[in-house]
C-alpha positions as CSV (number, residue, x, y, z in Angstrom):
1,X,6.6,-32.6,-15.0
2,X,3.1,-33.9,-15.1
3,X,2.9,-37.6,-14.2
4,X,1.2,-40.0,-16.7
5,X,0.1,-42.6,-14.1
6,X,-2.2,-42.2,-11.2
7,X,-0.7,-43.7,-8.0
8,X,-0.9,-42.9,-4.4
9,X,2.4,-41.1,-4.7
10,X,1.4,-38.9,-7.6
11,X,-2.0,-38.1,-6.0
12,X,-0.4,-36.9,-2.7
13,X,0.5,-33.5,-4.1
14,X,-3.0,-33.1,-5.5
15,X,-4.4,-33.9,-2.0
16,X,-2.2,-31.2,-0.4
17,X,-3.0,-28.6,-3.0
18,X,-6.6,-29.3,-2.3
19,X,-6.1,-28.9,1.4
20,X,-4.2,-25.6,0.8
21,X,-7.0,-24.4,-1.4
22,X,-9.6,-25.1,1.2
23,X,-7.6,-23.3,3.9
24,X,-7.0,-20.2,1.6
25,X,-10.7,-20.0,0.6
26,X,-11.7,-20.3,4.2
27,X,-9.4,-17.5,5.1
28,X,-10.5,-15.2,2.2
29,X,-14.2,-15.6,3.2
30,X,-13.8,-15.6,7.0
31,X,-11.1,-13.0,7.5
32,X,-12.5,-11.2,4.4
33,X,-15.7,-10.1,6.1
34,X,-13.9,-8.7,9.2
35,X,-11.4,-6.9,7.0
36,X,-14.4,-5.4,5.3
37,X,-15.9,-4.3,8.6
38,X,-12.6,-2.6,9.4
39,X,-12.6,-0.8,6.0
40,X,-16.1,0.4,6.7
41,X,-15.3,1.7,10.2
42,X,-14.7,5.4,9.3
43,X,-18.2,5.6,7.7
44,X,-20.0,4.9,11.0
45,X,-20.9,6.9,14.1
46,X,-19.0,6.2,17.3
47,X,-21.9,4.1,18.6
48,X,-22.0,2.1,15.4
49,X,-18.3,1.6,15.5
50,X,-18.6,-0.3,18.8
51,X,-21.5,-2.4,17.4
52,X,-19.4,-3.2,14.3
53,X,-16.4,-4.3,16.3
54,X,-18.7,-6.3,18.6
55,X,-20.1,-8.2,15.6
56,X,-16.6,-9.6,14.7
57,X,-15.2,-9.8,18.2
58,X,-15.6,-13.5,18.8
59,X,-14.3,-14.5,15.4
60,X,-11.7,-12.2,13.9
61,X,-8.6,-13.6,15.6
62,X,-9.5,-17.3,14.9
63,X,-10.3,-16.5,11.3
64,X,-6.6,-15.8,10.7
65,X,-5.7,-19.3,11.7
66,X,-6.7,-20.4,8.2
67,X,-4.0,-18.1,6.7
68,X,-1.4,-19.7,8.9
69,X,-2.6,-23.2,7.9
70,X,-2.6,-22.4,4.2
71,X,0.9,-20.9,4.3
72,X,2.1,-23.8,6.5
73,X,0.9,-26.3,4.0
74,X,2.7,-24.4,1.2
75,X,5.9,-24.4,3.2
76,X,6.0,-28.1,4.2
77,X,4.3,-29.7,1.2
78,X,5.7,-27.4,-1.6
79,X,8.9,-25.9,-0.3
80,X,10.2,-25.0,-3.8
81,X,7.0,-23.0,-4.6
82,X,7.1,-21.5,-1.1
83,X,10.5,-20.0,-1.7
84,X,9.6,-18.8,-5.2
85,X,6.2,-17.3,-4.3
86,X,7.1,-15.6,-1.1
87,X,10.4,-14.4,-2.5
88,X,8.6,-12.7,-5.4
89,X,5.9,-11.3,-3.1
90,X,8.3,-10.2,-0.3
91,X,7.2,-6.5,-0.3
92,X,3.4,-7.0,-0.3
93,X,3.7,-9.8,2.2
94,X,5.6,-7.4,4.5
95,X,2.9,-4.8,4.1
96,X,0.2,-7.4,4.8
97,X,1.8,-8.4,8.0
98,X,2.2,-4.8,9.1
99,X,-1.5,-4.3,8.4
100,X,-2.5,-7.5,10.3
101,X,-0.3,-6.4,13.3
102,X,-2.0,-2.9,13.3
103,X,-5.4,-4.6,13.4
104,X,-4.5,-6.9,16.2
105,X,-2.9,-4.2,18.4
106,X,-5.7,-1.6,17.7
107,X,-8.5,-4.1,18.3
108,X,-7.2,-4.9,21.8
109,X,-6.2,-1.4,22.8
110,X,-9.4,0.4,21.7
111,X,-11.3,-1.6,24.3
112,X,-9.1,-0.4,27.1
113,X,-8.3,3.1,25.8
114,X,-9.7,6.3,27.3
115,X,-12.4,7.9,25.2
116,X,-10.1,10.6,23.8
117,X,-7.7,7.9,22.5
118,X,-10.3,5.6,20.9
119,X,-10.4,7.5,17.6
120,X,-6.7,6.8,17.1
121,X,-7.1,3.1,17.6
122,X,-10.2,3.1,15.3
123,X,-8.1,4.8,12.6
124,X,-5.3,2.3,13.0
125,X,-7.8,-0.6,12.8
126,X,-9.1,0.9,9.5
127,X,-5.6,1.5,8.2
128,X,-4.5,-2.1,9.1
129,X,-7.6,-3.5,7.4
130,X,-7.2,-1.5,4.3
131,X,-3.5,-2.1,4.0
132,X,-3.9,-5.9,4.5
133,X,-6.7,-6.0,1.9
134,X,-4.8,-4.0,-0.7
135,X,-1.6,-6.0,-0.1
136,X,-3.5,-9.3,-0.6
137,X,-4.9,-7.9,-3.9
138,X,-1.4,-7.0,-5.1
139,X,-0.2,-10.5,-4.2
140,X,-3.1,-12.0,-6.1
141,X,-2.5,-9.8,-9.2
142,X,1.2,-10.7,-9.3
143,X,0.4,-14.4,-8.8
144,X,-1.9,-14.3,-11.8
145,X,0.7,-12.7,-14.1
146,X,3.4,-15.2,-13.0
147,X,5.2,-12.5,-10.9
148,X,6.0,-10.4,-13.9
149,X,7.1,-6.9,-12.8
150,X,6.5,-4.9,-16.0
151,X,4.5,-1.7,-15.7
152,X,1.4,-3.3,-17.2
153,X,1.5,-6.1,-14.6
154,X,2.0,-3.6,-11.7
155,X,-1.0,-1.6,-12.9
156,X,-3.1,-4.7,-13.3
157,X,-2.1,-5.8,-9.8
158,X,-3.2,-2.4,-8.4
159,X,-6.6,-2.8,-10.1
160,X,-6.9,-6.3,-8.6
161,X,-6.0,-4.8,-5.2
162,X,-8.9,-2.3,-5.4
163,X,-11.3,-5.0,-6.6
164,X,-10.4,-7.3,-3.8
165,X,-10.7,-4.5,-1.2
166,X,-14.2,-3.8,-2.7
167,X,-15.0,-7.5,-2.4
168,X,-14.0,-7.6,1.2
169,X,-16.1,-4.4,1.8
170,X,-19.0,-6.3,0.3
171,X,-18.4,-9.2,2.6
172,X,-18.1,-6.9,5.6
173,X,-21.3,-4.9,4.7
174,X,-23.3,-8.1,4.1
175,X,-22.0,-9.5,7.5
176,X,-23.4,-6.4,9.2
177,X,-26.7,-6.7,7.3
178,X,-26.9,-10.2,8.8
179,X,-25.7,-9.4,12.3
180,X,-27.1,-6.0,13.1
181,X,-30.4,-4.2,13.1
182,X,-32.1,-0.8,12.6
183,X,-30.0,2.2,11.5
184,X,-26.7,0.4,11.2
185,X,-28.2,-2.4,9.1
186,X,-29.7,0.3,6.7
187,X,-26.3,1.9,6.5
188,X,-24.7,-1.5,5.7
189,X,-27.1,-2.0,2.8
190,X,-26.1,1.4,1.4
191,X,-22.4,0.6,1.9
192,X,-22.8,-2.8,0.1
193,X,-24.5,-1.2,-2.8
194,X,-21.6,1.2,-3.1
195,X,-19.0,-1.6,-3.2
196,X,-21.0,-3.8,-5.6
197,X,-19.9,-2.2,-8.9
198,X,-16.2,-2.0,-7.9
199,X,-16.2,-5.7,-6.9
200,X,-17.9,-6.7,-10.1
201,X,-15.2,-4.8,-12.1
202,X,-12.5,-6.6,-10.1
203,X,-14.0,-10.0,-11.0
204,X,-14.3,-9.0,-14.6
205,X,-10.7,-7.7,-14.8
206,X,-9.3,-10.9,-13.3
207,X,-11.5,-13.1,-15.4
208,X,-10.5,-11.3,-18.6
209,X,-6.8,-11.2,-17.8
210,X,-6.2,-14.7,-16.5
211,X,-6.6,-16.5,-19.9
212,X,-4.3,-13.8,-21.5
213,X,-1.3,-14.6,-19.4
214,X,-0.9,-18.1,-20.8
215,X,-1.9,-19.9,-24.0
216,X,-2.4,-23.0,-21.9
217,X,-4.9,-21.3,-19.7
218,X,-6.6,-19.8,-22.8
219,X,-6.9,-23.2,-24.3
220,X,-8.4,-24.7,-21.1
221,X,-11.1,-22.1,-21.0
222,X,-12.0,-21.6,-24.7
223,X,-11.4,-25.0,-26.3
224,X,-14.4,-27.3,-26.9
225,X,-16.0,-28.9,-24.9
226,X,-14.5,-26.9,-21.9
227,X,-16.1,-23.7,-23.0
228,X,-19.5,-25.3,-22.8
229,X,-18.9,-26.9,-19.4
230,X,-17.3,-23.8,-17.9
231,X,-19.8,-21.2,-19.3
232,X,-22.1,-21.5,-16.3
233,X,-19.4,-20.0,-14.0
234,X,-19.4,-16.5,-15.4
235,X,-23.2,-16.7,-16.1
236,X,-24.0,-17.7,-12.5
237,X,-21.6,-15.0,-11.1
238,X,-23.3,-12.4,-13.2
239,X,-26.7,-13.6,-12.1
240,X,-25.6,-13.3,-8.4
241,X,-24.4,-9.8,-8.9
242,X,-27.6,-8.7,-10.6
243,X,-29.7,-10.5,-7.9
244,X,-27.8,-8.8,-5.1
245,X,-28.2,-5.4,-6.7
246,X,-32.0,-5.8,-7.0
247,X,-32.3,-7.3,-3.5
248,X,-30.3,-4.5,-1.8
249,X,-32.8,-1.9,-3.4
250,X,-35.6,-3.3,-1.2
251,X,-33.7,-4.2,2.0
252,X,-34.2,-4.4,4.9
253,X,-37.3,-6.4,4.5
254,X,-40.1,-6.8,7.1
255,X,-39.2,-9.1,10.0
256,X,-35.6,-9.0,8.8
257,X,-36.4,-11.6,6.1
258,X,-33.5,-12.7,3.9
259,X,-31.0,-10.8,6.0
260,X,-28.6,-13.7,5.3
261,X,-29.0,-13.6,1.5
262,X,-26.5,-10.8,0.8
263,X,-23.7,-12.6,2.7
264,X,-24.6,-15.9,1.1
265,X,-24.6,-14.3,-2.4
266,X,-21.2,-12.6,-1.8
267,X,-19.7,-15.9,-0.5
268,X,-21.0,-17.6,-3.7
269,X,-19.2,-15.0,-5.8
270,X,-16.0,-15.6,-4.0
271,X,-16.3,-19.4,-4.3
272,X,-17.0,-19.2,-8.0
273,X,-14.1,-16.8,-8.6
274,X,-11.8,-19.0,-6.5
275,X,-12.8,-22.1,-8.4
276,X,-12.3,-20.3,-11.8
277,X,-8.8,-19.2,-10.7
278,X,-7.9,-22.6,-9.3
279,X,-9.1,-24.3,-12.5
280,X,-7.0,-21.9,-14.6
281,X,-3.8,-22.4,-12.7
282,X,-3.9,-26.2,-12.0
283,X,-1.6,-28.1,-12.1
284,X,0.8,-25.1,-11.8
285,X,1.7,-23.3,-8.6
286,X,3.6,-20.7,-10.6
287,X,2.1,-20.0,-14.1
288,X,3.7,-22.3,-16.7
289,X,6.8,-22.6,-14.5
290,X,6.4,-24.9,-11.6
291,X,3.9,-27.8,-11.3
292,X,2.6,-29.2,-8.0
293,X,4.7,-32.3,-8.6
294,X,7.9,-30.4,-9.3
295,X,7.4,-28.3,-6.1
296,X,6.3,-31.1,-3.8
297,X,8.3,-32.5,-0.9
298,X,9.5,-36.1,-0.9
299,X,6.7,-38.7,-0.8
300,X,7.8,-40.0,2.6
301,X,7.6,-36.5,4.1
302,X,4.2,-35.9,2.5
303,X,2.9,-39.1,4.1
304,X,4.0,-37.9,7.6
305,X,2.6,-34.4,7.1
306,X,-0.7,-35.9,5.8
307,X,-1.1,-37.9,9.1
308,X,-0.8,-34.6,11.0
309,X,-3.2,-32.8,8.6
310,X,-5.8,-35.4,9.1
311,X,-5.9,-34.4,12.8
312,X,-5.3,-30.7,12.6
313,X,-7.6,-29.7,9.8
314,X,-10.8,-31.3,11.1
315,X,-10.0,-29.9,14.5
316,X,-9.8,-26.3,13.1
317,X,-13.0,-26.9,11.2
318,X,-14.8,-28.2,14.2
319,X,-13.7,-25.3,16.3
320,X,-14.8,-22.8,13.6
321,X,-18.2,-24.4,13.3
322,X,-18.6,-24.5,17.1
323,X,-17.6,-20.9,17.6
324,X,-20.0,-19.6,14.9
325,X,-22.8,-21.8,16.3
326,X,-22.3,-20.4,19.8
327,X,-22.4,-16.8,18.7
328,X,-25.2,-17.4,16.1
329,X,-27.8,-14.7,15.6
330,X,-27.8,-10.9,15.9
331,X,-25.0,-9.1,17.7
332,X,-26.3,-7.7,21.0
333,X,-25.0,-5.4,23.6
334,X,-23.2,-7.1,26.4
335,X,-25.4,-7.6,29.5
336,X,-25.1,-9.4,32.7
337,X,-28.0,-11.3,34.3
């Protein structure tokens, strides 16, 4: 049911879906780059592996806080959708949690392991990163098709999984371009160029398939004047991909100029893709089945949760900004003065 009147009560679910969207987007970008670094780990030398892990060391664990926050909002604000979504995604969610657990264990143990054991923990960190990325891609694909489990939907979800893993690889490589120097930075440029085409194909597949799963979504995108207002989204995304491809051909530049540009461009692609997906799905949490108002908790409960969210979310944002500000700049070897 979609309400016909705008009141505080009817706006509360919109506020919470906005907060959940912010949390999920923050997770995809922030944890996405350290998942990408993990995927790239087997391509590096032993010395480079240590530098790559050092570049994400201060951030990776806190980045996953955004996932907990997003799922927490889904649980308390939209319990009906929480049960339906996580019930339909039980298997990929389980694989994602296994991957995240592997990452956490291997990250801590590789620091303390003997040299002959370190390759094992490096391999597990890679496996956990790849498994988590692919699982999230399958979840995204199944979400887009309304949790349909036909062969075509499964194949589509697998393609989305590869595209999302490539997108995370782009994020990870662009992070390394920004945070490292010399040979590792040049390798990161090469890795990002390799992931660029697969990520572009992933965005194209998702963009083409999303309007096809629902006539309502198709009409939102291709009816007038929406088609005119929304046309800049794919055009800007295409322009960013082309600009990144051309920029990577000449990087690294003298004096490390524009080392931040690949990361900023990749973040821009994720933001635009996320916005397009959110616009297509709104106001449904499950395509054409469950609106945010149908899934929302009672108004009294949402008011109480909102009071907590007003405190918790700015606190997490402030900590995130502070931690990135403290560890700003190039990743350096640990020294003691």
